[in-house]
C-alpha positions as CSV (number, residue, x, y, z in Angstrom):
1,M,-11.7,15.2,-4.3
2,V,-9.2,16.9,-1.8
3,E,-12.1,18.8,-0.1
4,N,-14.4,15.7,-0.2
5,G,-12.0,13.5,1.1
6,L,-12.0,11.3,-1.9
7,C,-8.4,11.9,-3.2
8,H,-6.6,8.6,-3.6
9,S,-3.1,10.1,-3.9
10,C,-2.8,8.0,-6.9
11,G,-1.2,10.9,-9.0
12,A,-3.3,9.7,-12.1
13,C,-4.6,13.6,-12.6
14,S,-0.9,14.7,-12.6
15,G,0.3,11.7,-14.6
16,T,-2.0,12.4,-17.5
17,C,-1.9,16.5,-17.4
18,P,-1.7,17.5,-20.4
19,E,-0.2,21.1,-19.5
20,G,1.5,19.5,-16.3
21,A,-0.7,21.9,-14.2
22,I,-0.8,19.6,-11.3
23,R,1.8,18.5,-8.6
24,F,1.7,17.0,-5.3
25,E,2.5,18.4,-2.2
26,E,2.4,16.7,1.8
27,T,0.3,18.3,4.2
28,I,0.8,18.6,8.0
29,S,-0.9,15.3,8.1
30,G,1.3,13.8,6.1
31,F,-1.3,13.3,3.2
32,L,-0.2,14.0,-0.5
33,F,-2.2,16.1,-2.3
34,P,-2.5,17.8,-5.9
35,I,-2.3,21.1,-6.1
36,V,-3.0,22.7,-9.4
37,D,-0.9,25.8,-10.9
38,P,-3.6,28.2,-11.9
39,E,-1.7,30.0,-14.8
40,K,-1.0,26.6,-16.4
41,C,-4.3,24.8,-16.2
42,T,-6.9,25.3,-19.1
43,S,-10.0,23.9,-17.4
44,C,-10.2,21.0,-19.9
45,G,-11.3,18.6,-17.1
46,L,-9.2,15.5,-17.3
47,C,-8.1,15.2,-14.2
48,L,-11.5,14.9,-12.8
49,A,-12.3,12.3,-15.8
50,V,-9.5,10.2,-14.6
51,C,-9.7,10.5,-10.8
52,P,-11.4,7.4,-9.4
53,G,-11.5,8.9,-5.9
54,E,-15.1,9.7,-6.6
55,S,-16.2,8.2,-9.6
56,F,-15.2,4.9,-11.1
57,G,-17.1,5.5,-14.1
58,D,-18.3,2.9,-17.0
59,A,-14.5,1.9,-17.0
60,L,-14.2,0.6,-13.8
61,V,-18.0,-0.4,-13.1
62,D,-17.9,-2.5,-16.2
63,K,-14.6,-4.6,-14.8
64,L,-16.1,-5.3,-11.3
65,P,-16.0,-8.9,-10.3
66,E,-19.1,-10.5,-8.9
67,D,-18.0,-10.2,-5.5
68,P,-16.2,-7.0,-5.4
69,F,-14.2,-8.2,-2.2
70,T,-12.4,-11.4,-3.1
71,G,-12.3,-10.8,-7.1
72,R,-11.9,-13.6,-9.7
73,S,-9.0,-16.0,-9.6
74,I,-8.1,-17.9,-12.4
75,R,-4.9,-19.7,-10.3
76,S,-3.7,-19.1,-6.7
77,Y,0.0,-20.2,-5.3
78,V,1.8,-19.8,-2.4
79,G,5.6,-19.7,-3.0
80,R,9.0,-17.6,-3.3
81,S,11.9,-16.4,-5.6
82,L,14.6,-19.5,-6.1
83,D,16.9,-16.8,-6.7
84,E,18.9,-16.4,-3.0
85,R,19.8,-12.6,-3.6
86,V,16.4,-11.6,-4.6
87,Y,14.9,-13.9,-1.8
88,S,16.7,-12.5,1.0
89,N,16.5,-8.9,0.0
90,S,12.5,-9.3,0.1
91,Q,9.5,-8.8,2.3
92,S,8.1,-12.0,1.8
93,G,8.8,-14.2,-0.9
94,G,10.2,-11.8,-3.3
95,V,7.6,-13.3,-6.3
96,A,6.3,-9.6,-7.2
97,S,10.6,-8.9,-8.2
98,E,10.9,-12.0,-9.7
99,L,7.8,-11.9,-12.6
100,L,9.5,-8.3,-13.2
101,I,13.0,-10.0,-13.8
102,H,11.9,-12.7,-15.8
103,A,9.2,-10.2,-17.8
104,L,12.6,-8.2,-18.4
105,R,15.0,-10.6,-19.1
106,S,12.4,-12.1,-21.8
107,K,11.8,-8.9,-23.1
108,D,8.2,-9.1,-22.6
109,I,8.8,-5.4,-20.8
110,S,11.4,-2.8,-21.1
111,G,10.6,-1.8,-17.4
112,A,8.8,-1.4,-14.4
113,I,6.7,1.1,-12.8
114,V,7.7,0.5,-8.8
115,V,8.5,2.5,-5.9
116,T,11.7,3.2,-3.6
117,M,12.5,4.6,-0.3
118,N,14.4,7.8,-0.8
119,P,16.9,8.3,2.0
120,G,17.4,12.0,3.4
121,V,16.6,14.2,6.6
122,H,12.8,13.3,5.6
123,P,13.1,9.6,3.8
124,R,10.2,9.6,1.7
125,P,8.9,7.0,-1.1
126,E,9.2,7.6,-4.8
127,A,8.1,6.1,-8.1
128,Y,10.5,5.7,-11.1
129,I,10.5,3.4,-14.1
130,A,13.1,0.3,-13.5
131,S,14.5,-0.9,-16.2
132,S,17.2,-2.8,-14.9
133,E,17.1,-6.1,-12.7
134,E,19.4,-4.1,-10.4
135,E,16.6,-1.4,-10.5
136,I,13.9,-3.5,-9.7
137,M,15.7,-5.1,-6.3
138,A,16.0,-1.7,-5.4
139,A,12.2,-1.1,-5.2
140,Q,11.5,-4.1,-2.8
141,K,9.8,-4.0,0.3
142,S,6.4,-2.3,0.9
143,K,6.4,1.4,1.4
144,Y,3.3,2.0,3.8
145,C,2.8,5.8,2.9
146,P,1.1,7.4,-0.2
147,V,2.8,7.8,-3.5
148,P,0.9,9.2,-6.3
149,L,2.7,6.3,-8.5
150,L,0.9,7.3,-11.6
151,D,2.3,10.8,-11.9
152,I,4.8,8.9,-13.7
153,L,2.4,8.3,-16.4
154,G,3.6,11.4,-18.3
155,Q,7.3,9.6,-18.7
156,L,5.8,7.0,-21.0
157,E,4.9,8.4,-24.1
158,H,9.0,8.7,-24.2
159,F,9.8,5.3,-22.5
160,P,11.0,2.7,-25.3
161,G,9.0,-0.4,-24.8
162,A,6.2,-1.5,-22.9
163,V,6.1,-1.7,-18.7
164,A,4.5,-3.5,-15.9
165,I,3.1,-1.3,-13.2
166,V,3.0,-2.6,-9.5
167,G,0.9,-0.8,-7.5
168,L,-1.8,-0.8,-4.5
169,S,-5.8,-1.0,-5.5
170,C,-5.9,2.7,-5.9
171,H,-3.2,2.9,-8.4
172,I,-4.3,0.1,-10.2
173,H,-8.0,1.7,-10.5
174,G,-6.7,5.0,-11.6
175,I,-4.1,3.3,-14.4
176,I,-7.2,1.5,-15.8
177,K,-9.4,5.2,-16.3
178,A,-6.5,6.5,-17.8
179,L,-6.3,3.7,-20.3
180,D,-10.0,4.2,-21.1
181,L,-9.2,8.2,-21.8
182,F,-6.1,7.3,-23.4
183,P,-5.9,4.4,-25.7
184,G,-2.3,5.0,-26.6
185,L,-1.1,4.1,-23.0
186,T,-2.7,0.8,-23.8
187,E,0.6,-0.6,-25.9
188,K,2.5,0.9,-22.9
189,V,1.3,-1.1,-19.9
190,K,1.5,-4.6,-20.5
191,Y,1.2,-6.4,-17.0
192,R,-0.9,-4.4,-14.1
193,I,0.5,-6.0,-10.9
194,G,-1.6,-5.4,-8.0
195,L,-0.3,-5.8,-4.1
196,I,-2.8,-6.6,-1.4
197,C,-3.2,-3.7,0.8
198,N,-5.1,-3.4,4.4
199,H,-4.7,0.5,4.1
200,S,-1.4,3.1,4.1
201,L,-0.1,5.0,6.3
202,S,0.6,8.9,6.1
203,C,3.8,9.9,5.9
204,V,4.0,11.4,8.9
205,S,4.3,7.9,10.3
206,I,7.9,7.6,8.7
207,D,9.0,11.0,11.0
208,Y,7.1,9.2,14.2
209,L,9.3,5.8,13.6
210,V,12.4,7.4,12.8
211,M,12.0,10.0,15.9
212,K,10.9,6.4,18.1
213,A,14.1,5.2,16.8
214,G,16.2,8.1,18.3
215,F,17.6,10.0,15.2
216,E,17.8,13.7,15.1
217,D,15.4,15.5,12.8
218,S,18.4,17.4,11.3
219,E,20.4,13.5,10.4
220,E,20.2,12.6,7.3
221,K,18.7,8.5,7.3
222,N,16.5,6.0,5.9
223,L,13.9,3.7,7.3
224,I,12.5,0.2,6.0
225,F,9.1,-0.8,7.1
226,R,9.6,-4.6,7.2
227,D,13.0,-6.1,6.9
228,K,13.2,-9.8,7.5
229,S,16.9,-10.0,8.3
230,C,16.6,-8.5,11.2
231,R,14.4,-11.2,12.8
232,G,13.5,-13.3,10.1
233,Y,9.9,-13.1,8.2
234,P,7.5,-10.9,8.6
235,G,10.2,-8.6,9.7
236,D,10.9,-5.8,11.8
237,I,11.5,-2.0,11.1
238,W,14.8,-1.3,10.1
239,V,16.0,2.8,10.3
240,S,19.6,3.7,9.6
241,S,21.7,7.1,8.9
242,T,24.7,8.0,6.8
243,D,27.6,7.2,9.3
244,G,26.5,3.7,9.5
245,R,24.3,3.8,13.2
246,S,21.2,1.5,12.7
247,V,18.2,0.9,15.1
248,I,15.8,-2.1,14.5
249,L,12.4,-1.4,15.7
250,R,9.5,-4.1,16.6
251,D,7.1,-4.1,14.2
252,R,4.4,-3.8,16.7
253,N,5.4,-0.5,16.7
254,R,3.8,0.4,13.3
255,K,1.0,-1.5,14.2
256,R,-0.1,0.2,17.2
257,I,0.0,4.0,15.5
258,K,-1.9,2.3,12.2
259,P,-5.1,2.9,13.7
260,Y,-4.2,7.2,14.3
261,L,-2.7,7.2,11.0
262,T,-4.6,5.4,8.3
263,P,-5.7,8.5,5.0
264,P,-9.6,8.4,5.4
265,R,-9.8,7.2,2.0
266,C,-8.3,3.9,2.6
267,H,-11.1,3.1,5.4
268,L,-13.6,4.1,2.2
269,C,-11.7,1.3,0.2
270,F,-13.5,-1.6,-0.3
271,D,-10.7,-3.2,-2.7
272,K,-7.9,-5.2,0.0
273,M,-7.3,-8.0,-2.8
274,N,-6.5,-5.4,-5.8
275,V,-9.4,-7.4,-7.7
276,L,-8.8,-5.7,-11.0
277,S,-5.2,-6.5,-11.2
278,D,-3.5,-9.2,-13.7
279,V,-1.9,-10.8,-11.1
280,T,-2.1,-10.2,-7.0
281,L,0.9,-10.7,-4.6
282,G,0.6,-10.4,-0.9
283,D,1.7,-12.0,2.5
284,P,0.5,-15.6,3.2
285,H,-1.5,-14.8,6.3
286,G,-3.3,-18.5,7.3
287,I,-1.7,-20.3,4.7
288,I,-0.8,-23.5,7.0
289,S,1.9,-24.6,4.3
290,A,3.6,-21.1,3.8
291,D,7.3,-20.9,5.3
292,R,6.8,-18.6,8.4
293,K,10.2,-18.6,9.3
294,N,11.7,-17.5,5.7
295,G,8.6,-15.8,4.3
296,E,6.9,-16.4,1.0
297,S,4.2,-14.8,-0.9
298,V,0.5,-15.7,-2.0
299,C,-0.1,-15.2,-6.0
300,I,-3.1,-15.0,-7.9
301,A,-3.9,-14.8,-11.2
302,R,-6.7,-13.1,-12.1
303,S,-6.3,-12.8,-15.9
304,R,-5.0,-14.8,-19.3
305,A,-2.1,-12.6,-19.2
306,G,-1.5,-12.7,-15.6
307,L,-1.6,-16.4,-15.5
308,A,0.7,-17.2,-18.8
309,L,3.2,-14.4,-17.2
310,V,3.2,-16.5,-13.8
311,E,3.4,-19.9,-15.6
312,S,6.3,-18.5,-18.0
313,A,7.8,-17.3,-14.6
314,I,7.6,-21.2,-13.2
315,G,8.8,-22.7,-16.6
316,S,12.0,-20.3,-16.5
317,G,12.8,-21.9,-13.0
318,R,12.9,-18.0,-11.3
319,V,10.0,-19.2,-8.9
320,T,8.9,-22.2,-7.1
321,L,5.0,-21.9,-6.7
322,R,2.7,-24.7,-5.3
323,E,-0.9,-24.1,-5.9
324,I,-3.6,-23.6,-3.0
325,P,-7.7,-22.9,-3.4
326,Y,-8.5,-19.1,-3.3
327,S,-10.3,-19.8,-0.5
328,D,-7.5,-20.3,1.5
329,I,-6.3,-17.0,0.6
330,V,-9.4,-15.0,0.8
331,R,-9.6,-16.7,4.7
332,G,-6.3,-15.7,5.7
333,Q,-6.7,-11.9,4.7
334,K,-10.1,-12.4,6.8
335,I,-12.3,-10.3,4.0
336,D,-15.7,-10.8,6.0
337,R,-14.0,-8.9,8.6
338,K,-13.3,-6.4,5.8
339,R,-16.7,-6.1,4.7
340,A,-18.1,-5.1,7.9
341,A,-15.3,-2.5,8.8
342,W,-15.6,-1.3,5.0
343,R,-19.5,-1.0,5.7
344,G,-19.6,0.4,9.3
345,F,-16.7,2.9,8.7
346,C,-18.8,4.2,5.3
347,E,-22.0,4.7,6.7
348,E,-20.8,6.5,9.9
349,W,-18.8,8.8,7.6
350,Q,-21.8,9.5,5.4
351,S,-23.7,9.7,9.3
352,L,-21.1,12.8,9.2
353,G,-21.9,14.2,6.2
354,K,-19.5,13.1,4.6
355,P,-19.8,12.4,0.7
356,L,-18.8,8.4,-0.3
357,P,-17.4,7.2,-3.9
358,D,-20.3,6.7,-6.3
359,Y,-19.6,2.8,-5.8
360,F,-21.2,2.5,-2.3
361,P,-24.6,1.4,-3.6
362,S,-23.4,-1.3,-5.7
363,I,-20.6,-2.4,-3.3
364,R,-23.0,-2.2,-0.1
365,K,-24.9,-5.6,-0.9
366,H,-21.6,-7.3,-0.2
367,A,-21.1,-6.4,3.0
368,D,-23.0,-6.4,6.3
369,S,-22.6,-3.9,8.9
370,I,-21.4,-4.1,12.7
371,A,-22.9,-1.1,14.4
372,G,-20.4,0.9,16.4
373,H,-17.5,-0.8,14.4
374,S,-16.0,2.0,13.1
375,H,-16.1,4.7,15.9
376,R,-12.9,5.0,16.4
377,S,-11.5,4.9,13.3
378,V,-14.0,7.6,12.3
379,E,-12.9,9.7,14.8
380,N,-9.0,9.2,14.6
381,T,-9.6,9.8,10.6
382,L,-11.0,13.6,11.2
383,R,-8.7,14.4,14.2
384,L,-5.9,13.9,12.2
385,S,-6.5,16.9,10.0
386,S,-7.1,19.5,12.7
387,F,-3.3,19.7,13.7
388,G,-1.9,23.4,13.2
389,D,1.9,21.7,12.8
390,R,3.8,18.7,12.7
391,K,5.1,18.6,16.0
392,E,1.6,18.7,17.7
393,L,0.6,15.9,15.6
394,L,3.4,13.7,16.4
395,D,3.0,14.4,20.1
396,W,-0.3,13.5,19.9
397,I,0.5,10.4,18.2
398,K,3.2,9.5,21.0
399,E,0.7,9.9,23.8
400,N,-1.7,7.2,22.1
401,D,1.4,5.4,21.2
402,R,2.3,5.4,25.1
403,K,-1.4,4.7,26.2
404,D,-1.6,1.7,23.8
405,L,1.4,0.2,24.9
406,L,0.3,0.4,28.9
407,L,-3.2,-1.1,27.5
408,D,-1.7,-4.4,26.1
409,A,0.9,-4.2,29.1
410,V,-2.3,-4.6,31.8
411,R,-4.0,-6.9,29.4
412,S,-1.1,-9.2,29.2
413,V,-1.2,-9.4,33.2
414,Y,-3.8,-12.6,32.6
415,T,-2.0,-14.2,30.2
416,Y,1.9,-13.2,31.0
417,P,2.2,-11.9,34.3
418,L,5.9,-11.6,34.4
419,L,6.5,-10.4,30.7
420,A,3.8,-7.7,31.3
421,A,5.2,-6.6,34.8
422,R,8.4,-5.6,32.9
423,K,6.6,-4.0,30.1
424,L,5.1,-1.9,32.5
425,V,8.2,-1.2,34.7
426,S,10.2,-0.4,31.0
427,I,6.6,2.2,30.1
428,F,7.0,3.6,33.5
429,M,10.7,4.1,33.3
430,R,10.7,6.1,30.2
431,G,8.1,8.2,31.5
């Protein structure tokens, strides 16, 4: 999967390897890929069987909804946590954390598989099993980087009780295949809480943003990709060091590097809406009634179990959710644009002799293509794996970031002349 570019970095292979022969290592490009220890490997083939990157297999194909880009919604909502501590610490509305806390308090689960950002010289996200409310809150806010979340599956055998898993679509795909291969895990995984995902970023994004904030490479530091305590929702990038210094970067800095640091496998994924989860959560893009100042979450109940969890949380007074049409969420998430971008990238990727996931022919009929739509994405993706060292890659990102910033300033001349002039002066002053 690694050699053909189809590895999700979901962690299903390492989490289910009976010999513990697989670990994940970060590449120069900031990807996390599995490394197999040949002395431990017995060639049992389970890692390939559980991998959702190349093949969905019957376990996933049989569960695909009629429209795999939108999925099924029993009920959909927009709202927020009613606990001010949870809400103020959330990225949007805090609904994901509240569902977990409610399930934990009601003893529906004993823990949740979540992700936190570990501070350090090179801050990186890490998965763990949260078994308390404080541990759940420590995992709030998105980490826009690859995380082999399912590597944690090996710990479930000895964990007392059931868990909920909070993950991206690739993680949900991986857990479904794992449950199919290891039915004993079914009793351990009670809920699949999915997050809407419009691509991740390579881990280089953390290093670049930290560098842009002016921190030394040797400093211990932490990074939050989106913190609404800075300037309100949707939040800006917050970088801090152990000596108490902190720097805020506007969120546009993250968005500008996205075209250069998106892993190729993210472009090959159709499932922005996490259609195979029990509950899907995300930002309320395009929802007119949403609180755009303080933040709220959209919440989609996709299964009966998911609906029961959401309704129970509403009944407990932990969250306030108002029902909205699912079509409004789909429109706000620009799924028609996703269809075109996905097919355009896949077809151009294939034209270069690159392999596609086996589900491409069946998903393709649900997506129209725009000629040349993905040229820049494919070009950047191929370039991303060509650097000899991390510094060379960071310099390339810096140069492209500066060019895009300059281009944005020039374009804005026609709309905001004075602001554009200030931007141009600032760019040239920085060299």
